[in-house]
N, C-alpha and C positions, 0 to 999 in steps of 0.2 A: 504493499499500499504504499504512494507515495507520501510525502511530506507537505500539507497544505500549512503555508507560509506566505508572511507580505511583507513589506516595509512598517503596517499598521498592525500585523499579527506575526513576530517573529518567534521560531522555534527556541526553546534553548539548548546550550552547545549539549549539552548532555542526549539529549534526545537525538541530536543532530549524529553525533558521535557513535550512537549504539546505533543508528540504524546503519551508518558507514560501516559499523564494526560488522552486522550480521551481512552486510551484502558480501565484501571481503571475503567472509568465511561460508558462503554458498558457491565461491567462485574457484574454479580449477586450478592448477600452478597456471603462473604464465612467469614462462623465461622472456628478459630482459638483458638489451643490450645497448650498454652504455658506458659514460667515463665516470671513473669513482672522481669526486673533486676534494670531497670530504666526510671524514669520519668524525663522528662526537660519542665519546666514550664515557661513561658514566659513572663513575668509581662508585663501588659496589651495588652496581646493578649489572644485570646479565647483556640488556638490551644495549644494542648501538644504532645511533642513526646516520646515514649514509645518505650526502648530495652527491644526487646524478645528474650527467648532463648528455646529452642526445649528442655523439660523436657529428653529426652531419646537419645540425640544426645552430 
């Protein structure tokens, strides 16, 4: 079900993040080709954030 929103009636961030999480969990594996330009590691966490760039864009 799509989220209903407008400038007058925005959705809370937690609702949007939950909807995106559910959508990503339903997708199959996606292989991506690009260049890693930045890696952010947070001490004490097993999660790393990558900044990717399309080599041709």
